[in-house]
KOLLUMZA-30347 format. One record per residue (C-alpha): x, y, z. Coordinates in pm, whole numbers, padded with zeros to 5 digits, always signed. Layout:
XYZ ...
// end
This chain:
+00000+00000+00000 +00127+00347-00088 +00226+00529+00232 +00231+00893+00119 +00261+01124-00182 +00635+01072-00223 +00585+00694-00215 +00334+00733-00501 +00578+00948-00700 +00868+00709-00641 +00665+00408-00749 +00542+00566-01072 +00878+00717-01167 +01066+00393-01098 +00825+00192-01311 +00833+00442-01598 +01183+00586-01564 +01259+00616-01937 +00925+00769-02037 +00914+01143-02108 +00722+01345-01849 +00799+01712-01926 +00753+01747-02302 +00902+02091-02361 +01208+02009-02151 +01236+01650-02281 +01269+01535-01917 +01204+01174-01819 +01026+01037-01514 +01365+00930-01380 +01504+01282-01418 +01193+01425-01249 +01248+01200-00947 +01616+01294-00925 +01542+01667-00930 +01268+01625-00669 +01524+01457-00444 +01777+01735-00504 +01522+02003-00416 +01421+01808-00104 +01785+01787+00008 +01816+02163-00040 +01505+02226+00170 +01627+02003+00450 +01995+02103+00451 +01984+02476+00372 +01650+02578+00525 +01596+02309+00787 +01252+02217+00654 +01104+01927+00845 +00779+01744+00902 +00494+01977+00997 +00652+02296+00854 +00472+02505+00595 +00645+02604+00270 +00468+02823+00014 +00492+02814-00365 +00438+03138-00556 +00500+03064-00921 +00356+03031-01267 +00339+02702-01454 +00696+02577-01459 +00850+02233-01399 +01006+02378-01083 +00658+02422-00934 +00588+02048-00968 +00933+01943-00853 +00900+02167-00548 +00550+02039-00470 +00678+01682-00448 +00997+01786-00266 +00807+01971+00007 +00561+01687+00065 +00846+01432+00066 +00975+01602+00382 +00636+01585+00551 +00597+01961+00516 +00279+02132+00399 +00262+02307+00063 +00086+02644+00082 -00055+02717-00265 -00042+03091-00335 -00249+03241-00615 -00017+03456-00828 -00305+03691-00906 -00352+03808-00547 -00204+04114-00381 +00100+04125-00151 -00129+04199+00144 -00332+03886+00069 -00017+03674+00034 +00120+03805+00364 -00209+03731+00537 -00200+03373+00411 +00164+03329+00506 +00101+03458+00856 -00212+03248+00907 -00028+02926+00819 +00300+03008+01000 +00482+02969+00669 +00859+02921+00712 +00978+02962+00351 +00845+03080+00013 +00967+02927-00312 +00889+03191-00573 +00986+03313-00914 +01214+03610-00863 +00972+03865-01010 +00714+03752-00753 +00929+03798-00441 +00747+03980-00162 +00877+04189+00125 +00778+04162+00488 +00738+03786+00505 +00960+03481+00561 +01266+03382+00359 +01225+03385-00019 +01406+03143-00249 +01419+03153-00628 +01219+02847-00728 +01392+02836-01067 +01741+02802-00918 +01939+02499-01028 +02005+02269-00733 +02362+02136-00706 +02280+01911-00413 +02348+01537-00408 +02030+01335-00461 +02196+01045-00275 +02159+01243+00049 +01780+01236+00012 +01572+01099+00296 +01195+01078+00277 +00997+01167+00586 +00792+00879+00733 +00473+01084+00698 +00145+00891+00699 -00156+00928+00473 -00372+01110+00731 -00134+01406+00766 -00197+01734+00584 -00002+01774+00260 -00126+02103+00116 -00307+02417+00223 -00533+02638+00011 -00745+02938+00103 -01110+02959+00005 -01061+03326-00088 -00788+03587-00104 -00954+03814+00149 -00737+03995+00399 -01004+03915+00657 -01055+03562+00782 -01093+03320+00487 -01118+02946+00554 -00808+02728+00509 -00858+02395+00333 -00619+02124+00447 -00588+01829+00206 -00412+01517+00326 -00170+01276+00164 -00462+01032+00153 -00677+01283-00039 -00405+01322-00304 -00326+00949-00326 -00698+00871-00356 -00714+01124-00637 -00440+00931-00816 -00616+00600-00758 -00940+00748-00889 -00775+00882-01204 -00689+00524-01302 -01060+00465-01362 -01015+00660-01686 -00714+00465-01812 -00923+00308-02091 -00979+00651-02247 -00660+00834-02142 -00380+00606-02255 -00012+00592-02149 +00197+00840-02344 -00087+01086-02401 +00024+01448-02375 -00168+01668-02130 -00173+02038-02209 -00084+02229-01893 -00201+02588-01870 -00447+02554-01579 -00274+02735-01291 -00087+02480-01081 -00173+02659-00755 -00543+02587-00818 -00685+02249-00716 -00759+02161-01078 -00403+02239-01174 -00298+01981-00915 -00559+01732-01036 -00514+01755-01412 -00160+01886-01458 +00025+01713-01174 -00143+01397-01045 -00340+01270-01349 -00050+01281-01601 +00174+01113-01346 -00043+00816-01249 -00174+00766-01604 +00187+00757-01730 +00134+01053-01956 +00336+01352-02070 +00293+01711-01958 +00328+02013-02184 +00336+02313-01951 +00233+02654-02080 +00294+02946-01842 +00151+03214-02074 -00227+03261-02083 -00243+03364-02447 -00473+03190-02699 -00217+03248-02973 +00039+03052-02771 -00217+02775-02715 -00284+02739-03086 +00088+02736-03169 +00143+02459-02912 -00155+02259-03041 -00013+02273-03392 +00343+02184-03289 +00291+01926-03013 -00056+01786-03095 -00168+01707-02738 -00421+01430-02679 -00571+01576-02361 -00658+01945-02331 -00793+02067-01997 -00933+02419-01969 -01181+02627-01774 -01534+02670-01918 -01464+03026-02034 -01195+02892-02269 -01431+02628-02413 -01699+02893-02456 -01447+03105-02649 -01355+02814-02879 -01726+02733-02923 -01806+03088-03034 -01504+03097-03263 -01603+02771-03434 -01965+02879-03479 -01874+03228-03602 -01620+03091-03851 -01874+02842-03985 -02133+03117-04031 -01883+03346-04204 -01801+03065-04450 -02173+02989-04492 -02127+02628-04380 -02294+02649-04037 -02622+02488-04145 -02455+02196-04320 -02217+02151-04026 -02507+02141-03780 -02700+01888-03992 -02404+01658-04053 -02293+01663-03691 -02644+01591-03565 -02673+01296-03808 -02317+01170-03763 -02415+00830-03620 -02661+00760-03902 -02414+00873-04167 -02140+00651-04028 -02381+00358-03999 -02466+00379-04372 -02106+00414-04480 -02093+00791-04521 -01851+00860-04237 -01623+01037-04484 -01873+01325-04492 -01866+01354-04113 -01485+01350-04116 -01468+01620-04383 -01696+01852-04184 -01531+01796-03845 -01165+01776-03955 -01104+02156-03960 -01224+02177-03601 -01004+01889-03489 -00713+02051-03674 -00767+02365-03464 -00654+02159-03162 -00365+01994-03347 -00552+01708-03511 -00465+01450-03245 -00681+01555-02951 -00898+01281-02802 -01013+01422-02468 -01128+01768-02365 -01157+01835-01993 -01345+02124-01836 -01275+02216-01476 -01286+02502-01228 -01647+02606-01296 -01964+02470-01451 -01949+02382-01820 -02276+02467-01992 -02450+02146-02111 -02488+02295-02459 -02111+02342-02486 -02038+01987-02364 -02286+01837-02610 -02146+02047-02896 -01792+01912-02852 -01916+01557-02790 -02106+01573-03119 -01782+01671-03291 -01625+01342-03178 -01433+01447-02867 -01463+01270-02534 -01554+01551-02293 -01484+01532-01921 -01693+01792-01739 -01558+01805-01386 -01747+01933-01082 -01591+01985-00741 -01428+02221-00496 -01093+02251-00325 -01264+02089-00024 -01334+01778-00233 -00984+01760-00389 -01145+01863-00714 -01354+01604-00900 -01649+01520-00674 -01835+01420-00992 -01730+01375-01354 -01969+01395-01650 -01745+01185-01873 -01915+00973-02142 -01691+00702-02287 -01697+00332-02368 -01525+00110-02113 -01310-00192-02200 -01603-00429-02141 -01803-00244-02408 -02045-00072-02172 -02094+00305-02164 -01991+00515-01866 -02167+00849-01848 -02092+01010-01514 -02019+00967-01148 -01776+01044-00867 -01431+00888-00858 -01418+00543-00691 -01447+00568-00312 -01680+00868-00323 -02053+00937-00327 -02269+01225-00438 -02622+01301-00324 -02882+01561-00410 -03006+01653-00063 -03372+01735-00005 -03461+01766-00376 -03769+01959-00489 -04028+01826-00735 -03783+01892-01019 -03508+01689-00850 -03309+02001-00763 -03140+02025-00424 -02809+02091-00253 -02514+01882-00370 -02361+01675-00089 -02040+01472-00119 -01859+01219+00097 -01565+00986+00047 -01187+00970+00035 -01151+01294-00164 -01329+01509+00094 -01097+01709+00322 -01095+01617+00691 -01200+01975+00764 -01107+02341+00755 -00788+02403+00950 -00847+02535+01305 -01206+02632+01229 -01457+02431+01432 -01742+02670+01354 -01698+02636+00978 -01665+02257+01005 -01984+02228+01208 -02169+02418+00934 -02008+02230+00645 -02052+01867+00754 -02354+01655+00844 -02336+01281+00914 -02012+01253+00719 -02147+01443+00418 -01983+01765+00300 -02244+02024+00209 -02107+02201-00098 -02347+02496-00101 -02414+02432-00470 -02755+02350-00615 -02805+02085-00882 -02973+01770-01001 -02880+01435-01157 -03018+01340-01498 -03119+00987-01605 -02756+00903-01684 -02631+01023-01348 -02481+01337-01502 -02470+01631-01267 -02641+01950-01380 -02526+02238-01159 -02776+02519-01121 -02553+02754-00924 -02463+02849-00571 -02733+02805-00309 -02680+03166-00205 -02714+03285-00566 -03051+03125-00642 -03297+03407-00716 -03620+03369-00519 -03889+03582-00678 -04169+03749-00486 -04397+03473-00618 -04180+03215-00442 -04050+03067-00768 -03679+02997-00808 -03466+03128-01092 -03122+02972-01150 -02858+03215-01283 -02648+02945-01456 -02943+02844-01673 -03002+03202-01788 -02634+03276-01845 -02609+02965-02063 -02914+03075-02262 -02806+03433-02329 -02445+03343-02411 -02564+03142-02708 -02578+03482-02879 -02239+03551-03033 -02253+03920-02939 -02262+03830-02567 -01915+03729-02453 -01987+03685-02080 -02288+03711-01852 -02358+03757-01483 -02716+03711-01365 -02809+03786-01005 -03091+03889-00776 -03172+04260-00769 -03448+04471-00619 -03606+04736-00841 -03896+04948-00711 -03941+04703-00423 -03966+04400-00653 -03713+04115-00672 -03603+04054-01033 -03325+03871-01220 -03074+04132-01339 -02803+04065-01597 -02475+04235-01679 -02337+04138-02019 -01988+04175-02159 -02054+04238-02528 -01858+04256-02848 -01730+04608-02923 -01994+04817-03095 -02291+04614-02969 -02569+04851-02862 -02823+04822-02582 -03096+04805-02846 -02924+04508-03012 -02888+04325-02680 -03255+04393-02602 -03350+04225-02931 -03134+03925-02846 -03295+03895-02503 -03645+03908-02648 -03564+03621-02884 -03390+03415-02615 -03665+03473-02360 -03915+03297-02586 -03734+02969-02506 -03807+02985-02132 -04097+03045-01894 -04197+03414-01867 -04122+03433-01493 -03754+03368-01571 -03721+03645-01829 -03445+03899-01778 -03591+04242-01852 -03337+04450-01658 -02980+04452-01780 -02661+04648-01834 -02376+04611-02082 -02004+04673-02093 -01725+04609-02342 -01479+04559-02055 -01403+04211-01922 -01610+04122-01617 -01414+04051-01295 -01314+03686-01262 -01146+03446-01022 -00820+03269-01111 -01037+02981-01237 -01207+03228-01476 -01538+03223-01288 -01732+03547-01295 -01732+03722-00957 -02103+03798-00928 -02066+03998-00608 -01799+04218-00769 -02015+04271-01078 -02305+04376-00858 -02084+04622-00668 -01968+04771-00998 -02330+04802-01110 -02415+04992-00791 -02118+05221-00856 -02241+05306-01206 -01969+05119-01395 -02200+04987-01669 -02444+05119-01927 -02787+05034-01788 -03079+04970-02021 -03422+05120-01978 -03655+04825-01900 -03890+04940-02173 -03646+04829-02445 -03715+04465-02352 -04077+04507-02243 -04189+04685-02560 
// end
């Protein structure tokens, strides 16, 4: 039985020593293990890091981040994951709260007023033969993450060695669709839980390769896709929405959208009657956009709209739509339709060793999402009050609202706190409306939330629109979209902006920040009559 995270790393690297792990650096599993040992020796010898200490990482997506992650945990120390997008004050608050002893950071991210800083990209000249792994057990905390970057009192999530090892064990469930040697594209931020899941642990245990990309630039993505042809591309929903819009817009500009939609919708019939060549001809340009070799698309960090998932599935990709939180070590449930080795179809579900439940569902099957199992954290660190509120009979209450369809696929409706309760008592789910309105190409992003106008609770929307899109145009789009849903859900009050809406590091829209900006007059607000007329 694997004892801890280092034991897992050692086992995988020893068994696959000559395989390439880091693609861009042409570094093997064996070389990865050696450099992890060298970094661990440095931590122990130069900085006196020992079991129970906290060491922070403040870095973009570089191999040194991953090497340092494994080196820190090999010594029984805790890795504090620092979001590079936060302020110095937020970093210092996190460092102080966790009694952090050392920060491994890229030099341009060094901060003053905290503990010792060390350049994470330094070349270690230590002797790997001096390495000694700490006898840490699976129940001990391996990494720390904050639920927010607030300078107040955010909750600290403590994930154990067992959580991370269980994540690796669970990833093996997908080994029939993600094969050894597949290249994972790595631009999800490594400090985020999904960066750990999909760009550290999954490539390792599935014996894959990792192509790290530290620059968040679509042009760089496309260049990498063309050059390296990755088989597995993980991204946040906003990225998939961008690709979706680009594909649709390009098809319309070339006047092939209608034929594309017909062929894709009839792809199974066409293949069955021997006309698969037509399907291939229509879908090939889209597959070529991703390098021509991509098999699996993974969405993580926020909710992927069902329409987007279905669109890419219809194009022939296997799409893994991942739901979870830092508290659940990421994937509490995976909408991941693929054919297993025994020929049966798998559609969705939590990783092995975990359960998901829709608690107290209404007549539509919608309720709060509860999770329990080996991926759920033991609790927030030093926060009995938060733990008492978050757990019930072993179940972790996520605070998200959703339902399960007939295939067991999870449909997330939004945060429990964000559900709009109208004066009539009916519920309106922001995610559903945002998905609907963003099917218009002129609307690049949407935030729908509860608002009170003239004493009446209404759904209000703020839209990021394409440059030059007028309020009148958006009103016309809303009128057309509203015809697809019940009248009580209609958005009649809205504002627009051409500026990007505030987002988290996982590219989720910050609804509370959007609402504050609305109150401050940051957006162009429409007269309700433009939609009502």
